[in-house]
C-alpha positions as CSV (number, residue, x, y, z in Angstrom):
1,H,66.6,-190.3,99.8
2,L,64.8,-192.5,97.3
3,E,64.0,-195.1,100.0
4,H,61.6,-192.5,101.5
5,Y,59.7,-191.7,98.3
6,D,58.2,-193.1,95.2
7,F,60.4,-191.3,92.6
8,E,57.9,-191.6,89.8
9,L,55.0,-190.1,91.8
10,L,57.3,-187.4,93.3
11,M,58.5,-186.3,89.9
12,S,55.0,-185.6,88.7
13,G,54.4,-183.2,91.6
14,V,57.9,-181.5,91.2
15,E,57.3,-181.0,87.5
16,A,53.9,-179.4,88.2
17,A,55.5,-177.1,90.8
18,A,58.3,-176.2,88.3
19,R,55.7,-175.1,85.7
20,R,54.1,-172.8,88.2
21,S,57.4,-171.1,89.1
22,A,57.8,-167.4,88.4
23,V,61.5,-167.8,87.8
24,P,63.5,-170.3,85.6
25,V,64.2,-173.6,87.4
26,A,65.8,-176.9,86.5
27,L,64.8,-180.3,87.7
28,H,68.2,-181.7,88.6
29,F,68.7,-185.4,89.6
30,D,71.2,-185.2,92.5
31,R,73.7,-187.9,93.5
32,G,72.9,-190.5,90.8
33,A,74.5,-193.8,91.6
34,N,74.7,-195.3,88.1
35,L,73.7,-195.0,84.4
36,E,70.3,-196.7,85.0
37,A,69.4,-194.1,87.6
38,A,70.3,-191.2,85.2
39,V,68.3,-192.8,82.4
40,R,65.3,-193.1,84.6
41,A,65.6,-189.5,85.9
42,I,65.7,-188.1,82.3
43,R,62.8,-190.2,81.2
44,L,60.8,-188.8,84.2
45,G,61.5,-185.2,83.4
46,C,64.9,-184.2,84.9
47,N,66.7,-181.8,82.6
48,G,70.0,-182.1,84.5
49,V,71.7,-185.1,86.1
50,M,74.5,-185.7,88.5
51,V,76.6,-188.8,88.6
52,D,78.2,-189.4,92.0
53,A,81.1,-191.8,91.9
54,S,83.3,-189.7,94.1
55,Q,83.8,-192.5,96.6
56,S,85.2,-194.7,93.9
57,T,88.8,-194.5,92.6
58,F,89.6,-191.7,90.3
59,S,89.7,-194.1,87.4
60,D,86.3,-195.7,88.1
61,N,84.8,-192.2,88.7
62,L,86.0,-191.1,85.4
63,T,84.7,-194.2,83.6
64,H,81.2,-194.1,85.2
65,T,80.9,-190.4,84.6
66,K,81.9,-190.6,81.0
67,T,79.2,-193.2,80.4
68,V,76.5,-191.0,81.8
69,V,77.8,-188.0,79.9
70,D,77.6,-189.8,76.6
71,M,74.1,-190.9,77.2
72,A,72.8,-187.6,78.7
73,H,74.4,-185.4,76.0
74,A,72.7,-187.4,73.4
75,C,69.4,-186.3,75.0
76,G,70.5,-182.7,75.3
77,V,70.8,-183.0,79.1
78,P,73.8,-181.5,80.9
79,V,75.8,-183.5,83.5
80,E,77.3,-182.6,86.8
81,G,80.4,-184.7,87.8
82,D,81.8,-185.0,91.3
83,L,85.3,-184.7,92.6
84,G,84.0,-183.5,95.9
85,Y,84.6,-185.1,99.3
86,I,81.9,-185.4,102.0
87,P,83.3,-186.7,105.3
88,D,81.2,-189.2,107.2
89,A,80.9,-189.4,111.0
90,A,84.1,-191.5,111.2
91,D,86.1,-188.8,109.6
92,I,85.2,-185.9,111.9
93,N,87.6,-184.7,114.5
94,P,85.5,-184.0,117.6
95,Q,87.7,-181.1,118.7
96,G,88.1,-179.2,115.5
97,G,85.4,-180.6,113.3
98,Y,87.7,-181.2,110.3
99,P,89.1,-184.5,109.0
100,A,92.8,-184.9,109.7
101,T,93.5,-185.7,106.1
102,A,90.8,-184.9,103.5
103,P,91.3,-185.4,99.8
104,Y,90.5,-181.9,98.6
105,T,90.1,-181.4,94.9
106,T,93.4,-180.6,93.0
107,V,93.7,-178.5,89.9
108,A,95.4,-181.4,88.0
109,E,92.8,-184.0,88.7
110,A,90.0,-181.5,88.0
111,K,91.5,-180.5,84.7
112,G,92.1,-184.1,83.6
113,F,88.6,-185.2,84.8
114,V,86.8,-182.5,82.9
115,E,88.8,-183.0,79.7
116,R,88.3,-186.8,79.7
117,T,84.6,-186.9,80.7
118,G,83.1,-183.8,79.1
119,V,81.0,-182.9,82.2
120,D,79.2,-179.5,82.1
121,F,79.6,-178.8,85.9
122,L,81.9,-180.1,88.5
123,V,81.6,-180.5,92.3
124,V,84.8,-179.6,94.1
125,S,86.0,-179.8,97.7
126,I,87.1,-176.6,99.3
127,R,86.1,-177.3,103.0
128,A,82.5,-176.1,102.6
129,E,81.4,-179.7,102.8
130,Q,82.6,-180.1,106.4
131,S,80.3,-179.7,109.3
132,C,81.4,-176.8,111.6
133,P,78.5,-176.4,114.0
134,N,80.4,-174.2,116.5
135,S,82.6,-172.2,114.2
136,K,82.7,-170.4,110.8
137,A,83.7,-172.4,107.8
138,K,87.3,-171.8,106.6
139,L,86.9,-172.0,102.8
140,D,89.9,-172.7,100.7
141,I,89.2,-169.8,98.3
142,Q,92.7,-170.0,96.8
143,R,92.1,-173.6,95.7
144,L,88.7,-172.6,94.3
145,R,90.3,-169.7,92.4
146,S,93.0,-172.0,90.8
147,I,90.5,-174.6,89.8
148,N,88.1,-172.1,88.3
149,Q,90.9,-170.5,86.3
150,A,92.0,-173.9,85.0
151,L,88.6,-175.2,84.0
152,G,86.4,-172.3,83.0
153,I,83.2,-174.3,83.6
154,P,80.5,-173.7,86.3
155,L,81.5,-175.3,89.6
156,A,79.4,-176.7,92.4
157,I,79.9,-177.3,96.1
158,H,78.2,-179.4,98.7
159,C,77.6,-177.0,101.7
160,R,77.3,-178.7,105.0
161,T,77.9,-175.7,107.1
162,R,76.3,-172.2,107.3
163,L,78.1,-169.5,105.3
164,D,77.7,-165.7,105.6
165,D,76.8,-163.4,102.7
166,D,80.4,-162.5,102.1
167,Q,81.4,-166.1,101.7
168,F,78.6,-166.8,99.3
169,R,79.7,-163.8,97.2
170,R,83.3,-165.1,97.2
171,L,82.2,-168.5,96.0
172,I,80.2,-167.0,93.2
173,V,83.0,-164.6,92.1
174,H,85.3,-167.6,91.7
175,G,83.1,-169.7,89.6
176,V,80.6,-171.5,91.8
177,A,77.2,-171.6,90.0
178,K,75.5,-174.3,92.1
179,I,75.4,-174.8,95.9
180,N,73.8,-177.8,97.5
181,Y,72.2,-176.4,100.7
182,F,70.1,-179.3,102.0
183,T,71.7,-179.5,105.4
184,A,70.7,-176.0,106.5
185,L,67.2,-176.5,105.1
186,A,66.8,-179.8,107.0
187,E,68.0,-178.0,110.1
188,A,65.3,-175.3,109.6
189,A,62.7,-178.0,109.2
190,N,63.8,-179.9,112.3
191,A,63.8,-176.7,114.4
192,A,60.3,-175.8,113.3
193,I,59.0,-179.3,114.2
194,S,60.8,-179.3,117.5
195,A,59.5,-175.8,118.4
196,R,55.9,-176.9,117.6
197,A,56.2,-180.1,119.6
198,K,57.4,-178.1,122.7
199,S,54.7,-175.5,122.4
200,A,51.9,-177.9,121.7
201,P,52.5,-181.3,123.4
202,G,50.4,-184.0,121.9
203,A,50.0,-182.2,118.6
204,G,49.2,-184.4,115.6
205,Y,51.5,-185.0,112.7
206,L,49.9,-182.4,110.3
207,D,50.0,-179.8,113.1
208,L,53.7,-180.5,113.8
209,V,54.8,-180.1,110.2
210,Q,52.6,-177.1,109.4
211,G,55.3,-174.6,109.8
212,V,58.0,-176.4,107.9
213,G,57.4,-174.8,104.5
214,A,57.5,-171.3,106.0
215,A,60.7,-172.1,107.9
216,I,62.5,-173.4,104.8
217,S,61.2,-170.4,102.7
218,A,62.6,-168.0,105.3
């Protein structure tokens, strides 16, 4: 989303908000495209970075990630690697919502990737990253359990569908320490704006977005 924001200005505000927080927080740079992006993020105050080369070949992903790990670890900053898979619109089956063939994370590739890159956290694919607007997500908990037992490091998932409390608990029990939840928060923001637009036709911009913070908080 960096095309929508001035990253340097935004980080100043985020850092100020983090200092006000009553609970421990991290400023984590998500979906970094390359080494230069990770360097800039750390210089501007991020104390965690992610390198996302998951759309590259396994070999290229490994190489790019290892480069970021070496740099970030020298700064005392942990790195999140990505072996996850996020389907785009062309991958989605209109009937079932699932891609016909999705490259879900395997134990073997996850183990080799962590050993060779030294990442501190790893994004894995267990079907939570698929959009299922009309049905409950069918998480591959057995795959998650096997990966967790093989790696022993905190795992992360990209969650593009709504999960219930029991599903969240099962993820946590089996090693998931970080859940990317932007999609549901964006949906909450969209719903708040849409509801305000319907109830107050002709409302100005500031009036339309006034309820967004409360909707996301809820």
